[in-house]
Each structure stands twice: as C-alpha cells, then as structure tokens.
N, C-alpha and C positions, 0 to 999 in steps of 0.2 A: 590147481588155485596159490597164486603166491603164498610164500611166507612174510610174516609183517612181525614186529614185536610192539608190543603193550608195555606201560610203565605204570606203575603204583607206587603210591608216597604214603610216609606217615613218621607223624612225630613222634618220638618218646624224649622224657627226662630222667637222667641216672648220675648217681655219683658212685665215686673209683677211687683208688690211688693208685698209682704204677708205682712198682717197685719189684727189680730183679731179685729171686730168689738166690740167696748167699751174699750178693753184694752188703757191703756197707752204705750206713747214710749219706755219707760224702760220695759216693759213686751212683749212688739211686737218685740226689739230688743234683748231679751234673749233668746225670742221662734225660731227667723228669722235669724238673724244675719244679714249677707250683704244682704238676700232674702226681708229685711225694708227698703232699704235703699229709701231715699228722692227722688232720681231720678231714680228710678227701677232698674231691674237686668235684666239679662237675660240665654239664654240658647238655643244653636241649638242643639234641640230635633231630635231623633230617635224614630219614631212608629212605634210597630210592630205588625200586624189584621192575627189573627190566626180563620179560619171558617173547617167546617167540615160538611161532609155530606157524602151521598154514591158514589158511583163511577160511573156515567149513563155509560151504559154497550154498547153505541153506540159511543159515544166521546172519553170515556177512562177519563173524568174530571170528578172532585170534582164542579170546578167552573171557568167560563172562569175569570182568570186573570186579561185579561181589564176591565171587569163589576166590578171586584173587588178597584182596583185602580180606575176607578173613581167615586167610592161611596165614598172609604176614603178622593180623592182629593174634592168632591163639598161636601160632610158633614166637614171635619175638614180642609183639609190642605187650599182650600181658605178663608176660615173663620180665621184662626188664625196666618196662615206667615205671618212675620212681621208687627206683631198685639202686640200693647198692649192689655195683658188679661183683667188687669182690665177695659179698658177704651171704647176699641175697636168693644169688641164682645160680643153682645146683651144677648146672651144664657149663658154667664159666668158670666153675675152682678149679683155680692152677693155672690158670689163663692169664697171663698179663691184657688186663681190659682197653689194652691199644686199640683204636680206630680199626685198626690193621687187622687186629687178633680179631678184634668184633667180628667185620666184614667175614670174614674165614667160619666162625661158629655160626654164624646166619644164614650162609651159602648151604652147609651140610644138613640144617635145620628145613629150608624150603625150600633145596634140591628134593628132597626126603618126600615131603605131601605136595608135591606138585601133580594137576592132572596129569592125565595121558596126555600123549601128542605135543606137548610146550617143554621148551628147553629153558632153562635158567642161563642167560646171557651175562646178564653185568648186576651188581650191586652196589650205587655208592652211598659211604655215611658221610654225610658233612655235618660235622662235630662244631663247627661255629660260621660265622658269612666267610671268613678266608682260608679255611682248610674244610679238606676231605680227602677222602681214600675212594677210591674204586677198582672193584676184584671184576675181572671178567674170565670166561671161559676157562673155573677150574674147572 
C-alpha cells in the first residue's frame, strides 16, 4: 500500500514573555519588542501536526484521527491552553517561548507518543494571521 500524510489541527491561547537570560532590559526590548512586555503578551495559536504512514489495506487509514487528536490534546493543548508559558508549564521552564522553541518542544512530546508505524513529518505553529513557524524532519 502507498504511504500518505494526514494532518490534525488544534487551537490554544497562551501568554508569555520573551527574554534572554542575562541580557539587559534594553537588549531584550530591542530583540523582542512587545513580546518583552513586563505584563506578558499572548497569542491565539493554531497548531497543525502532520504524520505519515502506510495506508492500512484493511481500514484504508493511515491513522485514526481521534487517536491523533487525543495525543495532541493530552501532550500539548491541555498543558498550554490558557496558561502562562513562562510560569505554568513545567516542561517549558528555562525555554524562551518563541514559536520556534515551542515547535521543537512540541515535536519531542508528540513524537514520543505516536502510534507504531507513524512518522512525525511536520509541525506548523501559527501565532497570528501573518506569522508562523514550520518545523520539518527533526
């Protein structure tokens, strides 16, 4: 059977503050602008996860969407939705919560929980209508 890719999407809202450890307020303000706000900053994110695998000849499926939805919900959404990424998420402690770093952290959590035979191909994290990060083939 051929291989195919399937994608699931989820949304979450989160607050954060971007700051480089050891940098001055001026350096952080220049690097991160409004995202360095002392009162935090937030986005309504759209997360897309793409996995691939062989199409099962019996079911015609690569993966059960409900299983993938549950994995994304359990490993990511329940942990980050309506949270402060700097303060409330233990596995993000010490991480500057840029979309790039979030995508890398999400990759590790999702890849470890994938059902056998599936490969994580891509994570797309959209933080606004005009800005997104795509992580592929880590």
